[in-house]
BALOBA-1460 file (C-alpha; in Angstrom, 3 decimals):
// residues 252
<rec num="1" residu="m" x="-85.436" y="124.564" z="57.102"/>
<rec num="2" residu="a" x="-82.657" y="122.069" z="56.429"/>
<rec num="3" residu="s" x="-80.600" y="120.996" z="59.412"/>
<rec num="4" residu="s" x="-77.148" y="122.396" z="59.547"/>
<rec num="5" residu="r" x="-75.983" y="119.240" z="61.374"/>
<rec num="6" residu="k" x="-73.389" y="117.335" z="59.389"/>
<rec num="7" residu="a" x="-72.565" y="113.666" z="59.439"/>
<rec num="8" residu="n" x="-69.476" y="112.580" z="61.327"/>
<rec num="9" residu="p" x="-68.204" y="109.396" z="59.675"/>
<rec num="10" residu="g" x="-65.545" y="109.018" z="62.279"/>
<rec num="11" residu="r" x="-68.147" y="109.184" z="65.084"/>
<rec num="12" residu="d" x="-70.395" y="106.839" z="63.312"/>
<rec num="13" residu="r" x="-67.618" y="104.270" z="62.939"/>
<rec num="14" residu="e" x="-66.615" y="104.624" z="66.399"/>
<rec num="15" residu="s" x="-70.302" y="104.048" z="67.544"/>
<rec num="16" residu="r" x="-70.573" y="100.928" z="65.300"/>
<rec num="17" residu="g" x="-67.204" y="99.744" z="66.575"/>
<rec num="18" residu="g" x="-68.355" y="99.906" z="70.218"/>
<rec num="19" residu="i" x="-71.549" y="98.181" z="69.491"/>
<rec num="20" residu="q" x="-69.535" y="95.350" z="67.885"/>
<rec num="21" residu="v" x="-67.171" y="95.035" z="70.854"/>
<rec num="22" residu="i" x="-70.036" y="94.747" z="73.215"/>
<rec num="23" residu="a" x="-71.843" y="92.168" z="70.981"/>
<rec num="24" residu="r" x="-68.566" y="90.150" z="70.804"/>
<rec num="25" residu="a" x="-67.982" y="90.337" z="74.561"/>
<rec num="26" residu="a" x="-71.561" y="89.044" z="75.152"/>
<rec num="27" residu="s" x="-70.937" y="86.136" z="72.747"/>
<rec num="28" residu="v" x="-67.896" y="85.187" z="74.838"/>
<rec num="29" residu="l" x="-69.854" y="85.302" z="78.027"/>
<rec num="30" residu="r" x="-72.584" y="83.232" z="76.516"/>
<rec num="31" residu="a" x="-70.047" y="80.627" z="75.394"/>
<rec num="32" residu="l" x="-68.713" y="80.305" z="78.840"/>
<rec num="33" residu="k" x="-72.226" y="79.904" z="80.513"/>
<rec num="34" residu="g" x="-72.442" y="76.566" z="82.263"/>
<rec num="35" residu="s" x="-68.720" y="75.834" z="81.597"/>
<rec num="36" residu="s" x="-66.134" y="75.058" z="84.352"/>
<rec num="37" residu="g" x="-63.377" y="76.379" z="82.131"/>
<rec num="38" residu="m" x="-62.702" y="76.845" z="78.273"/>
<rec num="39" residu="s" x="-59.429" y="77.534" z="76.347"/>
<rec num="40" residu="l" x="-59.168" y="80.572" z="74.128"/>
<rec num="41" residu="g" x="-59.151" y="78.249" z="71.140"/>
<rec num="42" residu="q" x="-62.481" y="76.678" z="72.299"/>
<rec num="43" residu="i" x="-64.074" y="79.980" z="72.842"/>
<rec num="44" residu="a" x="-62.928" y="81.088" z="69.342"/>
<rec num="45" residu="e" x="-64.404" y="78.057" z="67.817"/>
<rec num="46" residu="m" x="-67.814" y="78.439" z="69.627"/>
<rec num="47" residu="t" x="-68.046" y="82.214" z="68.680"/>
<rec num="48" residu="n" x="-66.561" y="82.080" z="65.245"/>
<rec num="49" residu="l" x="-64.116" y="84.920" z="66.162"/>
<rec num="50" residu="p" x="-60.339" y="85.001" z="65.703"/>
<rec num="51" residu="r" x="-58.244" y="83.832" z="68.414"/>
<rec num="52" residu="s" x="-56.483" y="87.170" z="68.799"/>
<rec num="53" residu="t" x="-59.849" y="88.869" z="68.997"/>
<rec num="54" residu="i" x="-60.819" y="86.523" z="71.864"/>
<rec num="55" residu="q" x="-57.601" y="87.213" z="73.641"/>
<rec num="56" residu="r" x="-58.284" y="90.939" z="73.699"/>
<rec num="57" residu="i" x="-61.819" y="90.503" z="74.804"/>
<rec num="58" residu="v" x="-60.873" y="88.042" z="77.544"/>
<rec num="59" residu="d" x="-58.134" y="90.406" z="78.737"/>
<rec num="60" residu="a" x="-60.632" y="93.160" z="79.080"/>
<rec num="61" residu="l" x="-63.229" y="91.066" z="80.755"/>
<rec num="62" residu="q" x="-60.609" y="89.740" z="83.223"/>
<rec num="63" residu="s" x="-59.735" y="93.314" z="84.184"/>
<rec num="64" residu="e" x="-63.268" y="93.797" z="85.287"/>
<rec num="65" residu="r" x="-63.529" y="90.339" z="87.026"/>
<rec num="66" residu="l" x="-66.383" y="89.273" z="84.543"/>
<rec num="67" residu="v" x="-64.224" y="86.327" z="83.770"/>
<rec num="68" residu="i" x="-61.380" y="84.596" z="85.586"/>
<rec num="69" residu="a" x="-58.849" y="81.764" z="84.938"/>
<rec num="70" residu="s" x="-60.274" y="78.511" z="86.192"/>
<rec num="71" residu="s" x="-58.327" y="76.721" z="88.933"/>
<rec num="72" residu="g" x="-56.209" y="73.801" z="87.782"/>
<rec num="73" residu="g" x="-55.245" y="75.445" z="84.462"/>
<rec num="74" residu="g" x="-58.672" y="74.581" z="82.822"/>
<rec num="75" residu="g" x="-58.967" y="77.764" z="80.869"/>
<rec num="76" residu="i" x="-61.378" y="80.711" z="81.498"/>
<rec num="77" residu="r" x="-64.662" y="80.689" z="83.261"/>
<rec num="78" residu="l" x="-67.342" y="83.244" z="84.392"/>
<rec num="79" residu="g" x="-66.064" y="85.500" z="87.169"/>
<rec num="80" residu="p" x="-67.420" y="86.677" z="90.575"/>
<rec num="81" residu="e" x="-68.382" y="90.102" z="89.334"/>
<rec num="82" residu="l" x="-70.714" y="88.686" z="86.809"/>
<rec num="83" residu="h" x="-72.286" y="86.467" z="89.383"/>
<rec num="84" residu="a" x="-72.778" y="89.448" z="91.752"/>
<rec num="85" residu="l" x="-74.550" y="91.293" z="88.776"/>
<rec num="86" residu="s" x="-76.786" y="88.207" z="88.242"/>
<rec num="87" residu="e" x="-77.716" y="88.156" z="92.008"/>
<rec num="88" residu="a" x="-78.641" y="91.860" z="91.817"/>
<rec num="89" residu="a" x="-80.731" y="91.177" z="88.731"/>
<rec num="90" residu="r" x="-82.468" y="88.288" z="90.470"/>
<rec num="91" residu="f" x="-83.597" y="90.439" z="93.441"/>
<rec num="92" residu="n" x="-84.924" y="93.108" z="90.856"/>
<rec num="93" residu="v" x="-87.537" y="90.549" z="89.653"/>
<rec num="94" residu="v" x="-89.621" y="91.596" z="92.623"/>
<rec num="95" residu="d" x="-89.420" y="95.096" z="91.859"/>
<rec num="96" residu="v" x="-90.098" y="94.523" z="88.150"/>
<rec num="97" residu="m" x="-93.093" y="92.324" z="88.802"/>
<rec num="98" residu="r" x="-94.648" y="94.412" z="91.443"/>
<rec num="99" residu="p" x="-96.696" y="96.718" z="89.054"/>
<rec num="100" residu="l" x="-97.882" y="93.696" z="87.208"/>
<rec num="101" residu="l" x="-99.011" y="92.019" z="90.518"/>
<rec num="102" residu="q" x="-100.798" y="95.152" z="91.582"/>
<rec num="103" residu="r" x="-102.663" y="95.403" z="88.077"/>
<rec num="104" residu="l" x="-103.687" y="91.689" z="88.557"/>
<rec num="105" residu="v" x="-105.133" y="92.583" z="91.932"/>
<rec num="106" residu="a" x="-107.043" y="95.421" z="90.450"/>
<rec num="107" residu="q" x="-108.486" y="93.167" z="87.687"/>
<rec num="108" residu="t" x="-109.477" y="90.266" z="89.994"/>
<rec num="109" residu="e" x="-109.760" y="91.743" z="93.616"/>
<rec num="110" residu="e" x="-107.866" y="88.588" z="94.747"/>
<rec num="111" residu="t" x="-104.649" y="88.132" z="96.416"/>
<rec num="112" residu="v" x="-101.594" y="87.737" z="94.015"/>
<rec num="113" residu="d" x="-98.394" y="85.924" z="94.842"/>
<rec num="114" residu="l" x="-94.960" y="85.807" z="93.313"/>
<rec num="115" residu="s" x="-92.806" y="82.623" z="93.999"/>
<rec num="116" residu="v" x="-89.579" y="81.174" z="92.746"/>
<rec num="117" residu="l" x="-88.505" y="77.579" z="92.331"/>
<rec num="118" residu="r" x="-85.642" y="76.951" z="94.819"/>
<rec num="119" residu="d" x="-84.132" y="73.661" z="95.811"/>
<rec num="120" residu="g" x="-87.267" y="71.755" z="94.672"/>
<rec num="121" residu="r" x="-89.661" y="73.831" z="96.509"/>
<rec num="122" residu="m" x="-91.599" y="77.047" z="95.902"/>
<rec num="123" residu="v" x="-90.608" y="80.007" z="97.852"/>
<rec num="124" residu="f" x="-92.927" y="83.047" z="98.217"/>
<rec num="125" residu="i" x="-91.017" y="86.185" z="97.491"/>
<rec num="126" residu="d" x="-93.668" y="88.868" z="97.161"/>
<rec num="127" residu="q" x="-97.455" y="89.157" z="97.759"/>
<rec num="128" residu="v" x="-100.267" y="91.894" z="97.007"/>
<rec num="129" residu="p" x="-103.299" y="91.313" z="99.117"/>
<rec num="130" residu="g" x="-106.737" y="91.301" z="97.533"/>
<rec num="131" residu="s" x="-109.522" y="93.633" z="98.439"/>
<rec num="132" residu="h" x="-112.149" y="90.943" z="99.533"/>
<rec num="133" residu="r" x="-112.655" y="90.648" z="103.228"/>
<rec num="134" residu="l" x="-112.336" y="86.846" z="102.867"/>
<rec num="135" residu="r" x="-109.109" y="86.369" z="101.159"/>
<rec num="136" residu="a" x="-106.101" y="83.954" z="100.973"/>
<rec num="137" residu="v" x="-102.840" y="85.367" z="102.551"/>
<rec num="138" residu="s" x="-99.365" y="83.716" z="102.781"/>
<rec num="139" residu="a" x="-96.311" y="85.181" z="104.379"/>
<rec num="140" residu="v" x="-93.409" y="86.062" z="102.043"/>
<rec num="141" residu="g" x="-90.662" y="83.472" z="102.686"/>
<rec num="142" residu="e" x="-93.107" y="80.529" z="103.097"/>
<rec num="143" residu="v" x="-92.075" y="77.379" z="101.341"/>
<rec num="144" residu="f" x="-94.672" y="75.389" z="99.424"/>
<rec num="145" residu="p" x="-94.511" y="71.909" z="97.563"/>
<rec num="146" residu="l" x="-94.534" y="71.459" z="93.844"/>
<rec num="147" residu="a" x="-97.015" y="68.599" z="93.285"/>
<rec num="148" residu="s" x="-100.127" y="70.043" z="95.062"/>
<rec num="149" residu="t" x="-99.919" y="73.708" z="94.344"/>
<rec num="150" residu="a" x="-100.744" y="75.744" z="91.241"/>
<rec num="151" residu="n" x="-97.509" y="77.695" z="91.386"/>
<rec num="152" residu="g" x="-95.396" y="74.481" z="91.790"/>
<rec num="153" residu="r" x="-97.347" y="72.714" z="88.801"/>
<rec num="154" residu="a" x="-96.763" y="75.897" z="86.618"/>
<rec num="155" residu="c" x="-92.971" y="75.690" z="87.308"/>
<rec num="156" residu="l" x="-92.874" y="71.914" z="86.644"/>
<rec num="157" residu="a" x="-94.537" y="72.501" z="83.359"/>
<rec num="158" residu="l" x="-91.348" y="74.790" z="82.432"/>
<rec num="159" residu="l" x="-89.158" y="71.835" z="82.869"/>
<rec num="160" residu="d" x="-88.655" y="68.808" z="80.690"/>
<rec num="161" residu="d" x="-90.374" y="65.643" z="81.858"/>
<rec num="162" residu="g" x="-87.308" y="64.038" z="83.194"/>
<rec num="163" residu="e" x="-86.444" y="66.955" z="85.421"/>
<rec num="164" residu="a" x="-90.015" y="67.345" z="86.584"/>
<rec num="165" residu="r" x="-90.233" y="63.615" z="87.448"/>
<rec num="166" residu="r" x="-87.003" y="63.930" z="89.463"/>
<rec num="167" residu="l" x="-88.145" y="66.869" z="91.470"/>
<rec num="168" residu="l" x="-91.577" y="65.100" z="92.277"/>
<rec num="169" residu="a" x="-89.702" y="61.914" z="93.288"/>
<rec num="170" residu="a" x="-87.387" y="63.999" z="95.529"/>
<rec num="171" residu="e" x="-90.353" y="65.562" z="97.088"/>
<rec num="172" residu="g" x="-91.702" y="62.196" z="98.015"/>
<rec num="173" residu="s" x="-95.012" y="63.038" z="96.454"/>
<rec num="174" residu="q" x="-97.646" y="60.356" z="96.042"/>
<rec num="175" residu="m" x="-99.075" y="62.458" z="93.126"/>
<rec num="176" residu="t" x="-96.133" y="62.100" z="90.793"/>
<rec num="177" residu="e" x="-98.062" y="60.239" z="87.965"/>
<rec num="178" residu="p" x="-101.216" y="62.414" z="88.075"/>
<rec num="179" residu="v" x="-99.158" y="65.595" z="88.035"/>
<rec num="180" residu="m" x="-97.113" y="64.351" z="85.301"/>
<rec num="181" residu="a" x="-100.217" y="63.801" z="83.312"/>
<rec num="182" residu="m" x="-101.262" y="67.329" z="83.838"/>
<rec num="183" residu="l" x="-98.008" y="68.885" z="82.526"/>
<rec num="184" residu="a" x="-98.884" y="68.613" z="78.751"/>
<rec num="185" residu="e" x="-102.184" y="70.369" z="79.263"/>
<rec num="186" residu="i" x="-100.566" y="73.127" z="81.537"/>
<rec num="187" residu="r" x="-98.091" y="73.711" z="78.633"/>
<rec num="188" residu="r" x="-100.873" y="73.877" z="76.130"/>
<rec num="189" residu="g" x="-103.058" y="76.097" z="78.158"/>
<rec num="190" residu="g" x="-100.420" y="78.212" z="79.926"/>
<rec num="191" residu="l" x="-102.102" y="77.853" z="83.383"/>
<rec num="192" residu="a" x="-101.876" y="75.449" z="86.209"/>
<rec num="193" residu="f" x="-104.628" y="74.869" z="88.730"/>
<rec num="194" residu="d" x="-104.963" y="73.730" z="92.410"/>
<rec num="195" residu="e" x="-108.621" y="72.927" z="93.186"/>
<rec num="196" residu="d" x="-108.720" y="72.537" z="96.871"/>
<rec num="197" residu="e" x="-105.821" y="70.220" z="96.908"/>
<rec num="198" residu="h" x="-103.029" y="71.832" z="98.912"/>
<rec num="199" residu="t" x="-104.844" y="73.790" z="101.515"/>
<rec num="200" residu="p" x="-108.543" y="72.879" z="102.275"/>
<rec num="201" residu="g" x="-110.743" y="75.818" z="101.528"/>
<rec num="202" residu="i" x="-108.188" y="77.374" z="99.043"/>
<rec num="203" residu="s" x="-107.948" y="76.844" z="95.347"/>
<rec num="204" residu="a" x="-105.550" y="78.745" z="93.004"/>
<rec num="205" residu="v" x="-104.403" y="79.427" z="89.371"/>
<rec num="206" residu="g" x="-100.766" y="79.788" z="88.506"/>
<rec num="207" residu="l" x="-98.760" y="81.092" z="85.519"/>
<rec num="208" residu="g" x="-95.055" y="80.189" z="85.218"/>
<rec num="209" residu="f" x="-92.195" y="81.965" z="83.563"/>
<rec num="210" residu="v" x="-88.381" y="82.042" z="83.253"/>
<rec num="211" residu="d" x="-86.095" y="84.852" z="83.648"/>
<rec num="212" residu="p" x="-82.980" y="85.397" z="81.474"/>
<rec num="213" residu="r" x="-80.739" y="83.777" z="84.189"/>
<rec num="214" residu="g" x="-82.939" y="80.487" z="83.848"/>
<rec num="215" residu="d" x="-84.694" y="80.808" z="87.159"/>
<rec num="216" residu="r" x="-88.338" y="79.699" z="87.293"/>
<rec num="217" residu="y" x="-91.028" y="81.876" z="88.779"/>
<rec num="218" residu="a" x="-94.729" y="81.747" z="89.223"/>
<rec num="219" residu="v" x="-97.572" y="84.286" z="89.606"/>
<rec num="220" residu="s" x="-100.396" y="82.616" z="91.356"/>
<rec num="221" residu="v" x="-103.817" y="83.826" z="92.510"/>
<rec num="222" residu="p" x="-105.193" y="81.841" z="95.464"/>
<rec num="223" residu="v" x="-108.951" y="82.180" z="95.917"/>
<rec num="224" residu="p" x="-111.136" y="80.883" z="98.758"/>
<rec num="225" residu="t" x="-112.853" y="77.764" z="97.253"/>
<rec num="226" residu="s" x="-116.267" y="79.099" z="98.231"/>
<rec num="227" residu="r" x="-116.012" y="81.590" z="95.338"/>
<rec num="228" residu="f" x="-113.489" y="79.862" z="93.232"/>
<rec num="229" residu="a" x="-116.015" y="78.630" z="90.549"/>
<rec num="230" residu="q" x="-117.399" y="82.119" z="89.958"/>
<rec num="231" residu="q" x="-113.865" y="83.629" z="89.862"/>
<rec num="232" residu="r" x="-112.005" y="80.959" z="87.904"/>
<rec num="233" residu="d" x="-112.663" y="82.315" z="84.394"/>
<rec num="234" residu="r" x="-112.042" y="86.038" z="85.415"/>
<rec num="235" residu="v" x="-108.729" y="85.015" z="87.164"/>
<rec num="236" residu="s" x="-107.627" y="82.706" z="84.296"/>
<rec num="237" residu="a" x="-108.262" y="85.379" z="81.685"/>
<rec num="238" residu="a" x="-106.354" y="88.154" z="83.761"/>
<rec num="239" residu="l" x="-103.448" y="85.845" z="84.226"/>
<rec num="240" residu="r" x="-103.182" y="85.068" z="80.406"/>
<rec num="241" residu="l" x="-103.063" y="88.746" z="79.730"/>
<rec num="242" residu="l" x="-99.999" y="88.857" z="81.938"/>
<rec num="243" residu="r" x="-98.098" y="86.557" z="79.702"/>
<rec num="244" residu="a" x="-97.371" y="89.340" z="76.942"/>
<rec num="245" residu="p" x="-95.851" y="92.001" z="79.397"/>
<rec num="246" residu="i" x="-93.779" y="89.095" z="81.197"/>
<rec num="247" residu="d" x="-92.419" y="87.971" z="77.889"/>
<rec num="248" residu="q" x="-91.560" y="91.554" z="76.927"/>
<rec num="249" residu="i" x="-89.809" y="92.056" z="80.161"/>
<rec num="250" residu="f" x="-87.902" y="88.875" z="80.467"/>
<rec num="251" residu="g" x="-87.601" y="87.878" z="76.905"/>
<rec num="252" residu="s" x="-89.295" y="84.417" z="77.554"/>
């Protein structure tokens, strides 16, 4: 039986127009990313949109405090409301990642940690304990170094060599050159390892990823060194399987 529903050209045009407005507003916000202030003309040039269109979009974004006039008459910059939304999205990383961490624990029976790179250190922001009686456990909020940890090395591999070297130097690490030599292999293989280097008796495997904001995170699986040899391949395979859903979630 044929549908009696009729096309509504006016509604379709309105829908397409709304999508176009959102896309153009997004292009304006992306143009302003990392800028301390841009003129309407500069935004128009970067987005290939007419200056009159940029003016209308900026006026609408200003009314929502998504952009504001920069101090000193330097043009337009991202506003406080956008930063507040970004902070909310950052905290949601823990909620979004929790089911993946739980799945990883089910696959490996080992503890799984989630950490974020902050001020040259890895900060633990979530953990799901493993099921073994002998297991590695760290407290959420603990701070770990970059050079000697699997999660730290995984995040270093997400940076260019110059930035990675700068962070290692700031850390005062004696392992700068050995770690720098590891980064190419970590990038190729996708995983970083700490084999009894940071904490005696504990080894680990780490996987790094970047969220849309550009923050660097790592999922790591610490394992008592006494069983790391027998668990290494199992943990590595399970972590590699995590790459696809992480990329799907964060668009890495």
